[in-house]
C-alpha positions as CSV (number, residue, x, y, z in Angstrom):
1,M,-26.8,-31.3,-4.6
2,P,-25.3,-34.3,-6.5
3,L,-21.6,-33.9,-7.6
4,S,-20.5,-34.5,-11.3
5,P,-18.4,-37.5,-12.1
6,D,-15.2,-35.5,-11.7
7,G,-16.2,-34.1,-8.2
8,Y,-17.7,-30.7,-9.0
9,F,-21.1,-29.1,-8.1
10,D,-23.0,-26.5,-10.0
11,S,-22.7,-23.2,-8.2
12,F,-24.1,-20.5,-10.8
13,R,-25.9,-20.1,-14.0
14,G,-26.8,-16.9,-15.7
15,A,-25.9,-14.7,-18.6
16,V,-23.8,-11.5,-19.4
17,N,-25.8,-8.3,-19.4
18,T,-24.9,-5.4,-21.7
19,W,-24.5,-3.1,-18.7
20,E,-21.8,-5.5,-17.3
21,C,-19.5,-4.8,-20.3
22,D,-16.9,-2.0,-20.4
23,D,-15.2,0.0,-23.1
24,N,-13.1,-3.0,-24.1
25,G,-16.3,-4.7,-25.3
26,H,-16.3,-7.6,-22.9
27,M,-17.5,-8.3,-19.3
28,N,-15.9,-6.1,-16.8
29,V,-13.6,-7.8,-14.1
30,Q,-15.9,-6.8,-11.3
31,F,-18.7,-9.1,-12.6
32,Y,-16.4,-12.1,-12.7
33,V,-15.8,-11.4,-8.9
34,A,-19.6,-11.0,-8.5
35,R,-20.1,-14.5,-10.0
36,A,-17.5,-16.1,-7.7
37,S,-19.3,-14.3,-4.8
38,D,-22.7,-15.8,-6.1
39,G,-21.0,-19.3,-6.3
40,A,-20.0,-19.0,-2.6
41,F,-23.6,-19.0,-1.6
42,F,-23.9,-22.5,-3.0
43,L,-20.6,-23.6,-1.6
44,R,-21.9,-22.6,1.9
45,H,-25.0,-24.7,1.2
46,E,-22.9,-27.7,0.3
47,L,-21.0,-27.1,3.6
48,G,-24.1,-27.1,5.7
49,L,-24.1,-23.4,6.1
50,S,-27.4,-22.6,4.2
51,P,-29.0,-19.2,4.7
52,S,-31.2,-20.3,7.5
53,V,-28.3,-21.9,9.4
54,I,-26.4,-18.7,8.9
55,R,-29.1,-16.6,10.3
56,G,-29.6,-18.9,13.2
57,T,-25.8,-19.3,14.3
58,G,-24.6,-15.7,13.3
59,R,-21.6,-17.5,11.7
60,T,-20.9,-17.3,8.0
61,M,-18.0,-17.6,5.4
62,V,-16.0,-14.6,4.2
63,A,-13.3,-14.1,1.6
64,L,-9.7,-13.5,2.6
65,E,-8.2,-13.9,-0.8
66,E,-9.3,-14.4,-4.4
67,H,-6.9,-15.3,-7.3
68,F,-8.3,-14.9,-10.8
69,R,-7.0,-16.0,-14.2
70,F,-8.9,-14.6,-17.1
71,H,-8.8,-17.2,-20.0
72,R,-11.3,-16.1,-22.6
73,E,-13.5,-13.1,-23.2
74,L,-17.3,-13.0,-22.3
75,H,-19.6,-10.7,-24.2
76,A,-23.1,-9.4,-23.8
77,G,-25.5,-12.3,-24.3
78,D,-23.2,-15.0,-23.5
79,M,-24.5,-17.7,-21.3
80,M,-22.5,-18.5,-18.1
81,A,-22.2,-21.5,-15.8
82,M,-19.8,-22.1,-12.9
83,R,-18.7,-25.4,-11.3
84,S,-16.9,-25.6,-7.9
85,R,-15.1,-27.8,-5.5
86,L,-12.7,-27.6,-2.6
87,I,-9.0,-27.8,-2.8
88,D,-8.1,-27.7,0.9
89,M,-10.0,-27.7,4.3
90,R,-8.2,-26.1,7.3
91,E,-9.1,-25.2,10.9
92,K,-10.6,-21.9,10.3
93,T,-10.2,-21.5,6.5
94,L,-10.7,-23.5,3.3
95,V,-9.5,-23.2,-0.3
96,V,-12.2,-23.4,-2.9
97,Y,-11.9,-23.5,-6.7
98,H,-14.5,-22.0,-9.0
99,E,-14.4,-22.4,-12.9
100,L,-16.5,-20.0,-14.8
101,L,-17.5,-21.5,-18.2
102,N,-19.1,-20.0,-21.4
103,A,-22.1,-22.3,-21.3
104,G,-22.6,-22.0,-25.1
105,T,-19.2,-23.3,-26.0
106,G,-18.1,-25.1,-22.8
107,E,-14.8,-23.2,-22.7
108,T,-13.3,-21.9,-19.5
109,A,-13.7,-18.2,-19.3
110,A,-12.0,-17.6,-15.9
111,T,-10.7,-19.6,-13.0
112,V,-10.8,-18.5,-9.3
113,V,-8.9,-19.9,-6.3
114,A,-10.5,-18.4,-3.2
115,V,-9.2,-18.6,0.6
116,S,-12.3,-18.1,2.8
117,A,-12.8,-18.3,6.5
118,H,-15.5,-19.0,9.1
119,F,-16.5,-15.7,10.5
120,D,-18.5,-14.9,13.7
121,M,-20.6,-11.9,12.8
122,E,-21.0,-10.7,16.4
123,T,-17.4,-10.7,17.5
124,R,-16.1,-10.0,14.0
125,K,-13.4,-12.7,14.3
126,L,-12.5,-15.8,12.6
127,V,-13.6,-19.1,14.5
128,P,-12.9,-22.9,13.8
129,W,-15.3,-24.7,11.5
130,P,-17.9,-27.0,13.1
131,E,-17.1,-30.8,12.7
132,S,-20.0,-31.2,10.4
133,T,-18.6,-28.8,8.0
134,V,-15.2,-30.1,8.1
135,A,-16.6,-33.6,7.2
136,K,-18.7,-32.2,4.3
137,G,-15.8,-30.1,3.1
138,R,-13.3,-33.0,3.0
139,A,-15.8,-35.0,0.8
140,L,-15.6,-32.1,-1.7
141,I,-11.7,-32.0,-2.0
142,G,-10.2,-32.4,-5.3
143,P,-7.0,-31.3,-7.3
144,L,-6.5,-27.8,-8.7
145,P,-6.4,-28.1,-12.6
146,E,-3.2,-27.1,-14.3
147,H,-4.8,-24.3,-16.2
148,A,-5.8,-22.6,-12.9
149,Q,-2.3,-22.6,-11.4
150,A,-0.9,-19.2,-10.7
151,R,1.6,-17.8,-13.2
152,S,2.5,-14.2,-13.0
153,V,0.9,-13.4,-9.8
154,K,1.4,-15.7,-6.8
155,R,-1.3,-17.0,-4.6
156,E,-1.6,-16.8,-0.9
157,T,0.8,-14.1,-0.3
158,R,0.2,-10.5,0.7
159,L,1.4,-7.0,-0.3
160,P,3.1,-4.9,2.4
161,D,0.7,-3.4,5.0
162,L,1.5,0.2,4.0
163,T,-0.4,3.3,5.3
164,L,-1.9,6.0,3.3
165,D,1.0,8.4,4.2
166,E,3.6,5.9,3.1
167,A,1.9,5.4,-0.2
168,S,1.7,9.0,-0.8
169,E,5.4,9.7,0.2
170,R,6.4,7.0,-2.4
171,G,4.5,8.8,-5.2
172,F,1.9,6.2,-5.7
173,I,-0.8,7.3,-8.1
174,E,-4.3,7.9,-6.7
175,I,-6.8,6.2,-9.0
176,Y,-9.9,6.4,-6.9
177,R,-11.5,8.5,-4.0
178,G,-15.1,8.0,-2.8
179,P,-17.5,6.6,-0.2
180,V,-18.9,3.2,0.5
181,A,-22.6,3.2,-0.3
182,R,-25.1,1.0,1.6
183,E,-26.3,-0.8,-1.5
184,H,-22.6,-2.0,-1.9
185,C,-22.6,-3.9,1.3
186,D,-23.7,-7.6,1.7
187,D,-25.8,-9.5,4.3
188,F,-22.8,-9.7,6.6
189,G,-22.5,-5.9,7.1
190,H,-19.4,-5.1,5.0
191,M,-18.7,-4.1,1.4
192,A,-19.3,-7.0,-1.1
193,T,-16.2,-8.2,-2.9
194,Q,-17.5,-7.0,-6.3
195,F,-17.1,-3.4,-5.1
196,Y,-13.5,-3.6,-4.2
197,I,-12.5,-4.7,-7.6
198,S,-14.8,-2.0,-9.1
199,R,-12.8,0.7,-7.6
200,Y,-9.6,-0.7,-9.1
201,S,-11.3,-1.1,-12.5
202,D,-13.1,2.3,-12.5
203,G,-9.6,3.9,-11.7
204,S,-7.9,2.4,-14.6
205,G,-8.1,5.7,-16.6
206,H,-6.6,7.6,-13.8
207,M,-3.8,5.1,-13.5
208,W,-2.9,5.2,-17.3
209,Q,-3.1,9.0,-17.0
210,G,-0.7,9.0,-14.0
211,L,1.8,6.9,-16.1
212,G,1.8,9.4,-18.8
213,M,-0.5,7.6,-21.2
214,E,-3.9,9.4,-21.9
215,R,-6.7,6.9,-21.9
216,K,-8.6,8.8,-24.7
217,K,-5.6,8.7,-27.0
218,M,-5.2,4.9,-26.3
219,L,-8.9,4.2,-27.2
220,E,-8.5,6.4,-30.5
221,A,-5.4,4.3,-31.4
222,R,-7.7,1.1,-30.7
223,R,-5.6,0.1,-27.8
224,G,-6.9,-1.1,-24.5
225,S,-5.8,-2.8,-21.5
226,V,-7.1,-6.1,-20.1
227,V,-6.5,-8.0,-16.9
228,L,-4.7,-11.4,-17.3
229,E,-4.3,-12.5,-13.8
230,Q,-5.2,-10.8,-10.4
231,R,-4.9,-11.6,-6.7
232,L,-7.3,-9.6,-4.4
233,N,-6.6,-9.6,-0.6
234,Y,-9.1,-8.3,2.0
235,V,-7.2,-6.9,5.0
236,R,-9.6,-5.0,7.2
237,E,-13.3,-4.7,7.0
238,V,-14.9,-1.9,5.0
239,L,-18.4,-0.7,6.2
240,S,-21.1,1.4,4.9
241,G,-20.2,5.1,5.1
242,D,-16.6,4.6,5.1
243,I,-14.4,6.7,2.7
244,L,-11.9,5.0,0.5
245,I,-8.7,6.1,-1.2
246,V,-6.9,3.8,-3.7
247,K,-3.3,4.5,-4.7
248,S,-1.5,2.3,-7.1
249,A,2.0,1.5,-8.1
250,L,3.7,0.1,-11.2
251,I,6.2,-2.5,-10.3
252,E,7.1,-4.2,-13.5
253,V,7.2,-3.7,-17.3
254,A,7.5,-6.3,-20.0
255,A,7.0,-6.2,-23.7
256,K,3.2,-6.7,-23.7
257,T,2.4,-6.5,-19.9
258,I,2.8,-4.4,-16.8
259,R,2.3,-5.5,-13.2
260,I,0.4,-3.1,-11.0
261,C,-0.2,-3.2,-7.2
262,H,-3.4,-1.5,-5.9
263,F,-3.6,-0.3,-2.2
264,M,-7.0,0.5,-0.8
265,F,-7.0,2.7,2.4
266,N,-9.6,3.9,4.8
267,G,-9.5,7.6,4.2
268,E,-10.4,8.3,7.8
269,T,-7.8,6.1,9.6
270,G,-5.2,5.9,6.8
271,L,-5.0,2.1,7.4
272,L,-4.9,-0.5,4.6
273,A,-8.2,-2.0,3.9
274,A,-7.4,-4.3,0.8
275,T,-4.8,-4.8,-1.8
276,S,-4.6,-6.2,-5.3
277,E,-1.7,-7.3,-7.5
278,V,-2.5,-7.6,-11.1
279,T,-0.9,-8.5,-14.5
280,V,-2.3,-6.2,-17.3
281,I,-1.8,-6.9,-21.0
282,R,-1.8,-4.2,-23.8
283,F,-4.7,-5.2,-25.9
284,D,-5.5,-4.7,-29.6
285,L,-9.3,-3.8,-29.6
286,D,-9.6,-4.9,-33.3
287,K,-7.7,-8.0,-33.4
288,R,-8.7,-9.0,-29.9
289,R,-5.2,-10.1,-28.9
290,A,-2.2,-8.8,-26.9
291,T,0.1,-6.4,-28.6
292,D,3.5,-4.8,-27.7
293,F,4.0,-1.4,-26.3
294,T,5.9,0.8,-28.5
295,P,9.6,1.5,-27.6
296,E,8.5,5.0,-26.5
297,E,5.8,3.6,-24.4
298,H,8.1,1.1,-22.8
299,A,10.6,3.7,-21.8
300,L,8.0,6.0,-20.4
301,L,6.4,3.2,-18.3
302,K,9.9,2.1,-17.0
303,G,10.3,5.7,-15.6
304,H,7.2,5.2,-13.4
305,I,8.2,2.1,-11.6
306,R,7.9,2.4,-7.9
307,S,9.1,0.2,-4.9
308,I,6.4,-1.3,-2.6
309,A,8.7,-2.8,0.0
310,K,7.9,-1.9,3.6
311,A,10.4,0.5,5.1
312,A,12.5,-0.8,8.0
313,P,11.3,0.5,11.5
């Protein structure tokens, strides 16, 4: 596929469906992650890892981390386009940049910086890239634009590897409990990235309830909550039939934003499966912009701040 003059290749083109939008009236975060996953198929193709090659070698590319910044709303009916390029090429991993655009206006809707790895589907381990892939990847490398740089949530870092018992002992809020359906898994045998963030998003009402703020009353007051920036880390594989529990902790409160850490656990083993650190803004649903928490809300939220530091052995 030919590159654009500024070194990008086209990796997705589509539209926002009504059923992809949430009660804030715009595309839900899980579908931004789905679009990044869609774009990764064309990235693999650019690297010489086309579907037929992956099926023949049993080796593919999997996400280890994704960092999102959400710049502008996308609504039902909006056209989308994504362009991509590499930022770095390493022995077993690479860093790719995806930029999701409103194809009607040309404006940036979201930016994604993803760390992905070469994965052997039989041994379930990371392996070095073949030389041909390294050569193709180096030809795609370009700088990360300023508007995609991390701000309130750092890139390439990890939350502590807590256990389910440790999260429970610290009073983290349980926001999700449920199974992994077969239709939520991808061709590589594990849960697709979209369905990690869907658990965090679907649990947002339980999170606010646990923080003492009833979601129904928030909506009646025309107040919502919108993700501004988010990092997703995939720690251990999640397979069809696994049971999941997500516990979340408030770690910071500001005038218009809060910072939340989500911990996804395998409900059978109690081991950490995935984490997410996210900055959430208080959102005026009528004016479509950030708004301050009231002094009472601010004081209430500060009382729910929890430590996520790993206890000393």
